[in-house]
PDB file of N, CA, C and O in Angstrom:
ATOM      1  N   MET A   1     -10.476  12.054  14.106  1.00  0.00           N
ATOM      2  CA  MET A   1     -10.970  11.602  12.824  1.00  0.00           C
ATOM      3  C   MET A   1     -10.197  10.402  12.293  1.00  0.00           C
ATOM      4  O   MET A   1     -10.746   9.573  11.567  1.00  0.00           O
ATOM      5  N   LEU A   2      -8.933  10.316  12.655  1.00  0.00           N
ATOM      6  CA  LEU A   2      -8.143   9.182  12.175  1.00  0.00           C
ATOM      7  C   LEU A   2      -8.695   7.834  12.651  1.00  0.00           C
ATOM      8  O   LEU A   2      -8.489   6.813  11.994  1.00  0.00           O
ATOM      9  N   GLY A   3      -9.400   7.828  13.797  1.00  0.00           N
ATOM     10  CA  GLY A   3      -9.960   6.559  14.336  1.00  0.00           C
ATOM     11  C   GLY A   3     -11.062   6.011  13.408  1.00  0.00           C
ATOM     12  O   GLY A   3     -11.353   4.815  13.435  1.00  0.00           O
ATOM     13  N   ARG A   4     -11.651   6.850  12.619  1.00  0.00           N
ATOM     14  CA  ARG A   4     -12.720   6.399  11.713  1.00  0.00           C
ATOM     15  C   ARG A   4     -12.298   6.035  10.318  1.00  0.00           C
ATOM     16  O   ARG A   4     -13.103   5.592   9.499  1.00  0.00           O
ATOM     17  N   MET A   5     -11.006   6.232  10.055  1.00  0.00           N
ATOM     18  CA  MET A   5     -10.481   5.972   8.710  1.00  0.00           C
ATOM     19  C   MET A   5     -10.345   4.449   8.461  1.00  0.00           C
ATOM     20  O   MET A   5     -10.194   3.675   9.406  1.00  0.00           O
ATOM     21  N   ALA A   6     -10.398   4.057   7.247  1.00  0.00           N
ATOM     22  CA  ALA A   6     -10.115   2.663   6.847  1.00  0.00           C
ATOM     23  C   ALA A   6      -8.619   2.496   6.700  1.00  0.00           C
ATOM     24  O   ALA A   6      -7.912   3.421   6.301  1.00  0.00           O
ATOM     25  N   THR A   7      -8.130   1.270   7.037  1.00  0.00           N
ATOM     26  CA  THR A   7      -6.733   0.964   6.949  1.00  0.00           C
ATOM     27  C   THR A   7      -6.556  -0.193   6.062  1.00  0.00           C
ATOM     28  O   THR A   7      -7.261  -1.190   6.217  1.00  0.00           O
ATOM     29  N   GLY A   8      -5.656  -0.128   5.134  1.00  0.00           N
ATOM     30  CA  GLY A   8      -5.344  -1.239   4.261  1.00  0.00           C
ATOM     31  C   GLY A   8      -3.832  -1.473   4.227  1.00  0.00           C
ATOM     32  O   GLY A   8      -3.052  -0.596   4.599  1.00  0.00           O
ATOM     33  N   PHE A   9      -3.433  -2.650   3.785  1.00  0.00           N
ATOM     34  CA  PHE A   9      -2.067  -3.010   3.579  1.00  0.00           C
ATOM     35  C   PHE A   9      -1.927  -3.594   2.177  1.00  0.00           C
ATOM     36  O   PHE A   9      -2.766  -4.364   1.710  1.00  0.00           O
ATOM     37  N   ALA A  10      -0.826  -3.197   1.520  1.00  0.00           N
ATOM     38  CA  ALA A  10      -0.627  -3.794   0.188  1.00  0.00           C
ATOM     39  C   ALA A  10       0.820  -4.362   0.173  1.00  0.00           C
ATOM     40  O   ALA A  10       1.813  -3.724   0.525  1.00  0.00           O
ATOM     41  N   LEU A  11       0.812  -5.674  -0.292  1.00  0.00           N
ATOM     42  CA  LEU A  11       2.139  -6.330  -0.468  1.00  0.00           C
ATOM     43  C   LEU A  11       2.492  -6.217  -1.954  1.00  0.00           C
ATOM     44  O   LEU A  11       1.691  -6.620  -2.798  1.00  0.00           O
ATOM     45  N   LEU A  12       3.612  -5.705  -2.281  1.00  0.00           N
ATOM     46  CA  LEU A  12       3.969  -5.415  -3.633  1.00  0.00           C
ATOM     47  C   LEU A  12       5.131  -6.264  -4.144  1.00  0.00           C
ATOM     48  O   LEU A  12       6.123  -6.477  -3.447  1.00  0.00           O
ATOM     49  N   SER A  13       4.983  -6.734  -5.361  1.00  0.00           N
ATOM     50  CA  SER A  13       6.107  -7.372  -6.060  1.00  0.00           C
ATOM     51  C   SER A  13       6.632  -6.335  -7.049  1.00  0.00           C
ATOM     52  O   SER A  13       5.849  -5.735  -7.785  1.00  0.00           O
ATOM     53  N   ILE A  14       7.969  -6.113  -7.076  1.00  0.00           N
ATOM     54  CA  ILE A  14       8.592  -5.065  -7.832  1.00  0.00           C
ATOM     55  C   ILE A  14       9.547  -5.780  -8.802  1.00  0.00           C
ATOM     56  O   ILE A  14      10.205  -6.761  -8.455  1.00  0.00           O
ATOM     57  N   SER A  15       9.594  -5.245 -10.030  1.00  0.00           N
ATOM     58  CA  SER A  15      10.534  -5.805 -11.023  1.00  0.00           C
ATOM     59  C   SER A  15      11.967  -5.438 -10.544  1.00  0.00           C
ATOM     60  O   SER A  15      12.201  -4.387  -9.948  1.00  0.00           O
ATOM     61  N   PRO A  16      12.907  -6.363 -10.839  1.00  0.00           N
ATOM     62  CA  PRO A  16      14.319  -6.130 -10.414  1.00  0.00           C
ATOM     63  C   PRO A  16      14.839  -4.740 -10.775  1.00  0.00           C
ATOM     64  O   PRO A  16      14.546  -4.199 -11.842  1.00  0.00           O
ATOM     65  N   LEU A  17      15.594  -4.201  -9.882  1.00  0.00           N
ATOM     66  CA  LEU A  17      16.266  -2.877 -10.104  1.00  0.00           C
ATOM     67  C   LEU A  17      15.338  -1.673 -10.030  1.00  0.00           C
ATOM     68  O   LEU A  17      15.776  -0.541 -10.235  1.00  0.00           O
ATOM     69  N   HIS A  18      14.093  -1.899  -9.747  1.00  0.00           N
ATOM     70  CA  HIS A  18      13.160  -0.788  -9.603  1.00  0.00           C
ATOM     71  C   HIS A  18      12.734  -0.452  -8.194  1.00  0.00           C
ATOM     72  O   HIS A  18      11.982   0.494  -7.959  1.00  0.00           O
ATOM     73  N   GLU A  19      13.230  -1.244  -7.262  1.00  0.00           N
ATOM     74  CA  GLU A  19      12.811  -1.178  -5.845  1.00  0.00           C
ATOM     75  C   GLU A  19      12.998   0.292  -5.249  1.00  0.00           C
ATOM     76  O   GLU A  19      12.095   0.837  -4.614  1.00  0.00           O
ATOM     77  N   LYS A  20      14.124   0.845  -5.477  1.00  0.00           N
ATOM     78  CA  LYS A  20      14.369   2.218  -4.934  1.00  0.00           C
ATOM     79  C   LYS A  20      13.424   3.305  -5.508  1.00  0.00           C
ATOM     80  O   LYS A  20      12.881   4.146  -4.792  1.00  0.00           O
ATOM     81  N   ALA A  21      13.271   3.231  -6.809  1.00  0.00           N
ATOM     82  CA  ALA A  21      12.399   4.183  -7.524  1.00  0.00           C
ATOM     83  C   ALA A  21      10.942   4.027  -7.047  1.00  0.00           C
ATOM     84  O   ALA A  21      10.267   5.029  -6.813  1.00  0.00           O
ATOM     85  N   VAL A  22      10.461   2.807  -6.904  1.00  0.00           N
ATOM     86  CA  VAL A  22       9.121   2.522  -6.497  1.00  0.00           C
ATOM     87  C   VAL A  22       8.946   3.025  -5.061  1.00  0.00           C
ATOM     88  O   VAL A  22       7.954   3.679  -4.742  1.00  0.00           O
ATOM     89  N   TYR A  23       9.908   2.715  -4.210  1.00  0.00           N
ATOM     90  CA  TYR A  23       9.875   3.117  -2.801  1.00  0.00           C
ATOM     91  C   TYR A  23       9.684   4.651  -2.758  1.00  0.00           C
ATOM     92  O   TYR A  23       8.803   5.150  -2.058  1.00  0.00           O
ATOM     93  N   GLU A  24      10.488   5.360  -3.485  1.00  0.00           N
ATOM     94  CA  GLU A  24      10.408   6.804  -3.472  1.00  0.00           C
ATOM     95  C   GLU A  24       9.093   7.321  -3.990  1.00  0.00           C
ATOM     96  O   GLU A  24       8.566   8.288  -3.440  1.00  0.00           O
ATOM     97  N   GLN A  25       8.540   6.725  -5.020  1.00  0.00           N
ATOM     98  CA  GLN A  25       7.240   7.153  -5.570  1.00  0.00           C
ATOM     99  C   GLN A  25       6.140   6.879  -4.512  1.00  0.00           C
ATOM    100  O   GLN A  25       5.250   7.711  -4.335  1.00  0.00           O
ATOM    101  N   LEU A  26       6.189   5.733  -3.813  1.00  0.00           N
ATOM    102  CA  LEU A  26       5.154   5.402  -2.869  1.00  0.00           C
ATOM    103  C   LEU A  26       5.130   6.406  -1.718  1.00  0.00           C
ATOM    104  O   LEU A  26       4.053   6.723  -1.215  1.00  0.00           O
ATOM    105  N   THR A  27       6.315   6.926  -1.276  1.00  0.00           N
ATOM    106  CA  THR A  27       6.355   7.857  -0.202  1.00  0.00           C
ATOM    107  C   THR A  27       5.709   9.221  -0.569  1.00  0.00           C
ATOM    108  O   THR A  27       5.451  10.050   0.305  1.00  0.00           O
ATOM    109  N   ARG A  28       5.465   9.422  -1.832  1.00  0.00           N
ATOM    110  CA  ARG A  28       4.849  10.663  -2.284  1.00  0.00           C
ATOM    111  C   ARG A  28       3.304  10.542  -2.328  1.00  0.00           C
ATOM    112  O   ARG A  28       2.650  11.562  -2.542  1.00  0.00           O
ATOM    113  N   ILE A  29       2.711   9.405  -2.147  1.00  0.00           N
ATOM    114  CA  ILE A  29       1.293   9.244  -2.136  1.00  0.00           C
ATOM    115  C   ILE A  29       0.789   9.587  -0.744  1.00  0.00           C
ATOM    116  O   ILE A  29       1.157   8.925   0.226  1.00  0.00           O
ATOM    117  N   PRO A  30      -0.055  10.623  -0.629  1.00  0.00           N
ATOM    118  CA  PRO A  30      -0.506  11.112   0.696  1.00  0.00           C
ATOM    119  C   PRO A  30      -1.156  10.034   1.575  1.00  0.00           C
ATOM    120  O   PRO A  30      -0.968  10.024   2.792  1.00  0.00           O
ATOM    121  N   GLU A  31      -1.893   9.159   0.973  1.00  0.00           N
ATOM    122  CA  GLU A  31      -2.646   8.166   1.749  1.00  0.00           C
ATOM    123  C   GLU A  31      -1.788   6.992   2.203  1.00  0.00           C
ATOM    124  O   GLU A  31      -2.199   6.199   3.050  1.00  0.00           O
ATOM    125  N   VAL A  32      -0.555   6.887   1.613  1.00  0.00           N
ATOM    126  CA  VAL A  32       0.390   5.841   2.013  1.00  0.00           C
ATOM    127  C   VAL A  32       1.151   6.380   3.226  1.00  0.00           C
ATOM    128  O   VAL A  32       1.979   7.282   3.094  1.00  0.00           O
ATOM    129  N   VAL A  33       0.866   5.823   4.411  1.00  0.00           N
ATOM    130  CA  VAL A  33       1.442   6.359   5.658  1.00  0.00           C
ATOM    131  C   VAL A  33       2.686   5.564   6.094  1.00  0.00           C
ATOM    132  O   VAL A  33       3.434   6.056   6.940  1.00  0.00           O
ATOM    133  N   GLU A  34       2.935   4.387   5.569  1.00  0.00           N
ATOM    134  CA  GLU A  34       4.164   3.651   5.869  1.00  0.00           C
ATOM    135  C   GLU A  34       4.580   2.844   4.641  1.00  0.00           C
ATOM    136  O   GLU A  34       3.753   2.273   3.930  1.00  0.00           O
ATOM    137  N   VAL A  35       5.896   2.822   4.424  1.00  0.00           N
ATOM    138  CA  VAL A  35       6.485   2.026   3.371  1.00  0.00           C
ATOM    139  C   VAL A  35       7.666   1.197   3.921  1.00  0.00           C
ATOM    140  O   VAL A  35       8.608   1.757   4.481  1.00  0.00           O
ATOM    141  N   HIS A  36       7.608  -0.165   3.755  1.00  0.00           N
ATOM    142  CA  HIS A  36       8.612  -1.002   4.352  1.00  0.00           C
ATOM    143  C   HIS A  36       9.185  -1.933   3.281  1.00  0.00           C
ATOM    144  O   HIS A  36       8.444  -2.738   2.716  1.00  0.00           O
ATOM    145  N   PRO A  37      10.479  -1.843   2.990  1.00  0.00           N
ATOM    146  CA  PRO A  37      11.107  -2.826   2.091  1.00  0.00           C
ATOM    147  C   PRO A  37      11.107  -4.199   2.833  1.00  0.00           C
ATOM    148  O   PRO A  37      11.247  -4.271   4.054  1.00  0.00           O
ATOM    149  N   LEU A  38      10.945  -5.268   2.032  1.00  0.00           N
ATOM    150  CA  LEU A  38      10.931  -6.602   2.611  1.00  0.00           C
ATOM    151  C   LEU A  38      11.910  -7.524   1.933  1.00  0.00           C
ATOM    152  O   LEU A  38      12.321  -7.267   0.801  1.00  0.00           O
ATOM    153  N   PHE A  39      12.290  -8.586   2.596  1.00  0.00           N
ATOM    154  CA  PHE A  39      12.955  -9.725   1.963  1.00  0.00           C
ATOM    155  C   PHE A  39      11.989 -10.827   2.022  1.00  0.00           C
ATOM    156  O   PHE A  39      11.282 -10.995   3.017  1.00  0.00           O
ATOM    157  N   GLY A  40      11.933 -11.626   0.931  1.00  0.00           N
ATOM    158  CA  GLY A  40      10.975 -12.739   0.927  1.00  0.00           C
ATOM    159  C   GLY A  40      10.146 -12.709  -0.318  1.00  0.00           C
ATOM    160  O   GLY A  40      10.587 -12.224  -1.360  1.00  0.00           O
ATOM    161  N   GLU A  41       8.875 -13.256  -0.214  1.00  0.00           N
ATOM    162  CA  GLU A  41       8.001 -13.343  -1.408  1.00  0.00           C
ATOM    163  C   GLU A  41       7.621 -12.029  -1.992  1.00  0.00           C
ATOM    164  O   GLU A  41       7.444 -11.898  -3.203  1.00  0.00           O
ATOM    165  N   TYR A  42       7.491 -11.015  -1.107  1.00  0.00           N
ATOM    166  CA  TYR A  42       7.127  -9.662  -1.584  1.00  0.00           C
ATOM    167  C   TYR A  42       8.299  -8.713  -1.345  1.00  0.00           C
ATOM    168  O   TYR A  42       9.176  -8.991  -0.527  1.00  0.00           O
ATOM    169  N   ASP A  43       8.306  -7.598  -2.061  1.00  0.00           N
ATOM    170  CA  ASP A  43       9.399  -6.650  -2.014  1.00  0.00           C
ATOM    171  C   ASP A  43       9.143  -5.421  -1.118  1.00  0.00           C
ATOM    172  O   ASP A  43      10.064  -4.890  -0.497  1.00  0.00           O
ATOM    173  N   ILE A  44       7.871  -4.983  -1.066  1.00  0.00           N
ATOM    174  CA  ILE A  44       7.526  -3.790  -0.294  1.00  0.00           C
ATOM    175  C   ILE A  44       6.161  -3.999   0.311  1.00  0.00           C
ATOM    176  O   ILE A  44       5.268  -4.570  -0.316  1.00  0.00           O
ATOM    177  N   LEU A  45       6.004  -3.536   1.531  1.00  0.00           N
ATOM    178  CA  LEU A  45       4.728  -3.503   2.234  1.00  0.00           C
ATOM    179  C   LEU A  45       4.342  -2.035   2.448  1.00  0.00           C
ATOM    180  O   LEU A  45       5.176  -1.249   2.898  1.00  0.00           O
ATOM    181  N   VAL A  46       3.116  -1.651   2.142  1.00  0.00           N
ATOM    182  CA  VAL A  46       2.711  -0.316   2.355  1.00  0.00           C
ATOM    183  C   VAL A  46       1.415  -0.342   3.238  1.00  0.00           C
ATOM    184  O   VAL A  46       0.574  -1.230   3.110  1.00  0.00           O
ATOM    185  N   LYS A  47       1.306   0.640   4.106  1.00  0.00           N
ATOM    186  CA  LYS A  47       0.120   0.833   4.902  1.00  0.00           C
ATOM    187  C   LYS A  47      -0.641   2.072   4.327  1.00  0.00           C
ATOM    188  O   LYS A  47      -0.055   3.140   4.150  1.00  0.00           O
ATOM    189  N   ILE A  48      -1.874   1.908   4.061  1.00  0.00           N
ATOM    190  CA  ILE A  48      -2.714   2.959   3.436  1.00  0.00           C
ATOM    191  C   ILE A  48      -3.813   3.353   4.433  1.00  0.00           C
ATOM    192  O   ILE A  48      -4.440   2.474   5.025  1.00  0.00           O
ATOM    193  N   GLN A  49      -4.047   4.601   4.621  1.00  0.00           N
ATOM    194  CA  GLN A  49      -5.194   5.082   5.368  1.00  0.00           C
ATOM    195  C   GLN A  49      -5.977   6.024   4.455  1.00  0.00           C
ATOM    196  O   GLN A  49      -5.447   6.921   3.798  1.00  0.00           O
ATOM    197  N   ALA A  50      -7.308   5.739   4.469  1.00  0.00           N
ATOM    198  CA  ALA A  50      -8.227   6.509   3.646  1.00  0.00           C
ATOM    199  C   ALA A  50      -9.565   6.584   4.344  1.00  0.00           C
ATOM    200  O   ALA A  50      -9.788   5.968   5.386  1.00  0.00           O
ATOM    201  N   SER A  51     -10.462   7.368   3.730  1.00  0.00           N
ATOM    202  CA  SER A  51     -11.788   7.602   4.376  1.00  0.00           C
ATOM    203  C   SER A  51     -12.654   6.262   4.411  1.00  0.00           C
ATOM    204  O   SER A  51     -13.440   6.048   5.334  1.00  0.00           O
ATOM    205  N   ASP A  52     -12.474   5.408   3.397  1.00  0.00           N
ATOM    206  CA  ASP A  52     -13.234   4.132   3.352  1.00  0.00           C
ATOM    207  C   ASP A  52     -12.494   3.106   2.506  1.00  0.00           C
ATOM    208  O   ASP A  52     -11.446   3.362   1.914  1.00  0.00           O
ATOM    209  N   ILE A  53     -13.106   1.935   2.489  1.00  0.00           N
ATOM    210  CA  ILE A  53     -12.474   0.769   1.813  1.00  0.00           C
ATOM    211  C   ILE A  53     -12.422   1.032   0.290  1.00  0.00           C
ATOM    212  O   ILE A  53     -11.436   0.696  -0.366  1.00  0.00           O
ATOM    213  N   ASP A  54     -13.489   1.634  -0.258  1.00  0.00           N
ATOM    214  CA  ASP A  54     -13.437   1.895  -1.738  1.00  0.00           C
ATOM    215  C   ASP A  54     -12.320   2.807  -2.095  1.00  0.00           C
ATOM    216  O   ASP A  54     -11.691   2.632  -3.138  1.00  0.00           O
ATOM    217  N   THR A  55     -12.036   3.809  -1.242  1.00  0.00           N
ATOM    218  CA  THR A  55     -10.926   4.733  -1.555  1.00  0.00           C
ATOM    219  C   THR A  55      -9.635   3.984  -1.501  1.00  0.00           C
ATOM    220  O   THR A  55      -8.754   4.269  -2.313  1.00  0.00           O
ATOM    221  N   ILE A  56      -9.455   3.053  -0.613  1.00  0.00           N
ATOM    222  CA  ILE A  56      -8.249   2.247  -0.555  1.00  0.00           C
ATOM    223  C   ILE A  56      -8.090   1.486  -1.876  1.00  0.00           C
ATOM    224  O   ILE A  56      -6.993   1.446  -2.433  1.00  0.00           O
ATOM    225  N   GLY A  57      -9.140   0.899  -2.368  1.00  0.00           N
ATOM    226  CA  GLY A  57      -9.036   0.176  -3.621  1.00  0.00           C
ATOM    227  C   GLY A  57      -8.660   1.085  -4.792  1.00  0.00           C
ATOM    228  O   GLY A  57      -7.877   0.708  -5.663  1.00  0.00           O
ATOM    229  N   ASN A  58      -9.224   2.267  -4.792  1.00  0.00           N
ATOM    230  CA  ASN A  58      -8.874   3.197  -5.873  1.00  0.00           C
ATOM    231  C   ASN A  58      -7.426   3.671  -5.779  1.00  0.00           C
ATOM    232  O   ASN A  58      -6.799   3.883  -6.817  1.00  0.00           O
ATOM    233  N   ILE A  59      -6.880   3.844  -4.606  1.00  0.00           N
ATOM    234  CA  ILE A  59      -5.483   4.155  -4.419  1.00  0.00           C
ATOM    235  C   ILE A  59      -4.558   3.060  -4.932  1.00  0.00           C
ATOM    236  O   ILE A  59      -3.557   3.306  -5.605  1.00  0.00           O
ATOM    237  N   VAL A  60      -4.964   1.785  -4.563  1.00  0.00           N
ATOM    238  CA  VAL A  60      -4.158   0.660  -5.011  1.00  0.00           C
ATOM    239  C   VAL A  60      -4.151   0.558  -6.545  1.00  0.00           C
ATOM    240  O   VAL A  60      -3.103   0.341  -7.153  1.00  0.00           O
ATOM    241  N   ILE A  61      -5.305   0.713  -7.146  1.00  0.00           N
ATOM    242  CA  ILE A  61      -5.469   0.517  -8.591  1.00  0.00           C
ATOM    243  C   ILE A  61      -4.864   1.743  -9.339  1.00  0.00           C
ATOM    244  O   ILE A  61      -4.093   1.565 -10.282  1.00  0.00           O
ATOM    245  N   ASN A  62      -5.198   2.921  -8.937  1.00  0.00           N
ATOM    246  CA  ASN A  62      -4.855   4.161  -9.704  1.00  0.00           C
ATOM    247  C   ASN A  62      -3.487   4.783  -9.362  1.00  0.00           C
ATOM    248  O   ASN A  62      -2.864   5.444 -10.193  1.00  0.00           O
ATOM    249  N   LYS A  63      -3.034   4.546  -8.091  1.00  0.00           N
ATOM    250  CA  LYS A  63      -1.762   5.232  -7.767  1.00  0.00           C
ATOM    251  C   LYS A  63      -0.621   4.205  -7.525  1.00  0.00           C
ATOM    252  O   LYS A  63       0.528   4.496  -7.860  1.00  0.00           O
ATOM    253  N   ILE A  64      -0.908   3.028  -6.957  1.00  0.00           N
ATOM    254  CA  ILE A  64       0.160   2.088  -6.644  1.00  0.00           C
ATOM    255  C   ILE A  64       0.417   1.134  -7.860  1.00  0.00           C
ATOM    256  O   ILE A  64       1.559   1.002  -8.299  1.00  0.00           O
ATOM    257  N   ARG A  65      -0.581   0.513  -8.366  1.00  0.00           N
ATOM    258  CA  ARG A  65      -0.391  -0.429  -9.476  1.00  0.00           C
ATOM    259  C   ARG A  65       0.099   0.287 -10.747  1.00  0.00           C
ATOM    260  O   ARG A  65       0.759  -0.322 -11.589  1.00  0.00           O
ATOM    261  N   SER A  66      -0.228   1.581 -10.879  1.00  0.00           N
ATOM    262  CA  SER A  66       0.237   2.322 -12.107  1.00  0.00           C
ATOM    263  C   SER A  66       1.668   2.774 -11.937  1.00  0.00           C
ATOM    264  O   SER A  66       2.229   3.352 -12.868  1.00  0.00           O
ATOM    265  N   THR A  67       2.279   2.543 -10.810  1.00  0.00           N
ATOM    266  CA  THR A  67       3.681   2.984 -10.605  1.00  0.00           C
ATOM    267  C   THR A  67       4.607   2.081 -11.472  1.00  0.00           C
ATOM    268  O   THR A  67       4.514   0.855 -11.417  1.00  0.00           O
ATOM    269  N   LYS A  68       5.455   2.683 -12.230  1.00  0.00           N
ATOM    270  CA  LYS A  68       6.418   1.907 -13.050  1.00  0.00           C
ATOM    271  C   LYS A  68       7.265   1.040 -12.153  1.00  0.00           C
ATOM    272  O   LYS A  68       7.874   1.529 -11.201  1.00  0.00           O
ATOM    273  N   GLY A  69       7.310  -0.275 -12.456  1.00  0.00           N
ATOM    274  CA  GLY A  69       8.122  -1.198 -11.669  1.00  0.00           C
ATOM    275  C   GLY A  69       7.274  -2.121 -10.815  1.00  0.00           C
ATOM    276  O   GLY A  69       7.730  -3.201 -10.440  1.00  0.00           O
ATOM    277  N   VAL A  70       6.035  -1.716 -10.497  1.00  0.00           N
ATOM    278  CA  VAL A  70       5.119  -2.570  -9.689  1.00  0.00           C
ATOM    279  C   VAL A  70       4.581  -3.671 -10.599  1.00  0.00           C
ATOM    280  O   VAL A  70       3.934  -3.383 -11.607  1.00  0.00           O
ATOM    281  N   VAL A  71       4.839  -4.906 -10.256  1.00  0.00           N
ATOM    282  CA  VAL A  71       4.479  -6.026 -11.070  1.00  0.00           C
ATOM    283  C   VAL A  71       3.202  -6.682 -10.583  1.00  0.00           C
ATOM    284  O   VAL A  71       2.389  -7.146 -11.382  1.00  0.00           O
ATOM    285  N   ASP A  72       3.026  -6.721  -9.257  1.00  0.00           N
ATOM    286  CA  ASP A  72       1.847  -7.414  -8.681  1.00  0.00           C
ATOM    287  C   ASP A  72       1.548  -6.830  -7.331  1.00  0.00           C
ATOM    288  O   ASP A  72       2.463  -6.375  -6.644  1.00  0.00           O
ATOM    289  N   THR A  73       0.272  -6.827  -6.916  1.00  0.00           N
ATOM    290  CA  THR A  73      -0.095  -6.407  -5.596  1.00  0.00           C
ATOM    291  C   THR A  73      -1.013  -7.397  -4.924  1.00  0.00           C
ATOM    292  O   THR A  73      -1.742  -8.116  -5.608  1.00  0.00           O
ATOM    293  N   LYS A  74      -1.004  -7.455  -3.637  1.00  0.00           N
ATOM    294  CA  LYS A  74      -1.940  -8.214  -2.822  1.00  0.00           C
ATOM    295  C   LYS A  74      -2.419  -7.240  -1.719  1.00  0.00           C
ATOM    296  O   LYS A  74      -1.621  -6.778  -0.904  1.00  0.00           O
ATOM    297  N   THR A  75      -3.708  -6.943  -1.708  1.00  0.00           N
ATOM    298  CA  THR A  75      -4.219  -5.940  -0.811  1.00  0.00           C
ATOM    299  C   THR A  75      -4.982  -6.629   0.351  1.00  0.00           C
ATOM    300  O   THR A  75      -5.732  -7.583   0.145  1.00  0.00           O
ATOM    301  N   LEU A  76      -4.766  -6.123   1.539  1.00  0.00           N
ATOM    302  CA  LEU A  76      -5.413  -6.605   2.803  1.00  0.00           C
ATOM    303  C   LEU A  76      -6.090  -5.453   3.422  1.00  0.00           C
ATOM    304  O   LEU A  76      -5.526  -4.360   3.472  1.00  0.00           O
ATOM    305  N   ILE A  77      -7.294  -5.648   3.904  1.00  0.00           N
ATOM    306  CA  ILE A  77      -8.076  -4.585   4.568  1.00  0.00           C
ATOM    307  C   ILE A  77      -8.074  -4.880   6.084  1.00  0.00           C
ATOM    308  O   ILE A  77      -8.446  -5.969   6.521  1.00  0.00           O
ATOM    309  N   GLY A  78      -7.642  -3.876   6.867  1.00  0.00           N
ATOM    310  CA  GLY A  78      -7.692  -4.021   8.304  1.00  0.00           C
ATOM    311  C   GLY A  78      -9.088  -3.892   8.865  1.00  0.00           C
ATOM    312  O   GLY A  78      -9.988  -3.286   8.282  1.00  0.00           O
ATOM    313  N   THR A  79      -9.219  -4.514  10.065  1.00  0.00           N
ATOM    314  CA  THR A  79     -10.526  -4.502  10.752  1.00  0.00           C
ATOM    315  C   THR A  79     -10.337  -4.157  12.217  1.00  0.00           C
ATOM    316  O   THR A  79      -9.267  -4.393  12.779  1.00  0.00           O
ATOM    317  N   LYS A  80     -11.335  -3.617  12.821  1.00  0.00           N
ATOM    318  CA  LYS A  80     -11.283  -3.298  14.238  1.00  0.00           C
ATOM    319  C   LYS A  80     -12.243  -4.274  14.990  1.00  0.00           C
ATOM    320  O   LYS A  80     -12.471  -4.098  16.187  1.00  0.00           O
ATOM    321  N   SER A  81     -12.765  -5.226  14.342  1.00  0.00           N
ATOM    322  CA  SER A  81     -13.830  -6.084  14.935  1.00  0.00           C
ATOM    323  C   SER A  81     -13.330  -6.909  16.094  1.00  0.00           C
ATOM    324  O   SER A  81     -14.163  -7.368  16.875  1.00  0.00           O
ATOM    325  N   LEU A  82     -12.017  -7.142  16.281  1.00  0.00           N
ATOM    326  CA  LEU A  82     -11.457  -7.876  17.396  1.00  0.00           C
ATOM    327  C   LEU A  82     -11.245  -7.007  18.606  1.00  0.00           C
ATOM    328  O   LEU A  82     -10.954  -7.523  19.685  1.00  0.00           O
ATOM    329  N   GLU A  83     -11.383  -5.693  18.464  1.00  0.00           N
ATOM    330  CA  GLU A  83     -11.182  -4.838  19.605  1.00  0.00           C
ATOM    331  C   GLU A  83     -12.502  -4.786  20.457  1.00  0.00           C
ATOM    332  O   GLU A  83     -13.618  -4.907  19.951  1.00  0.00           O
ATOM    333  N   GLY A  84     -12.287  -4.607  21.708  1.00  0.00           N
ATOM    334  CA  GLY A  84     -13.399  -4.646  22.662  1.00  0.00           C
ATOM    335  C   GLY A  84     -14.322  -3.498  22.557  1.00  0.00           C
ATOM    336  O   GLY A  84     -15.296  -3.418  23.305  1.00  0.00           O
TER     337      GLY A  84
END
């Protein structure tokens, strides 16, 4: 069933000194399957797996953006169209 799930990635900008708390909150969201702290333009990268693209959007809006300390997000949707 995992092969049929939609995959998304969100790049997060976090307000200073909130990185650890946001990281911990993100790990509690069931659809967030990976959380990676970053150095550079963004502070955290998350991988999201859900039943469809709309669900990924809802997770980003209702669960990730609403997390205290998250200032901005950029969401990318994965595709399998390049696979044979």
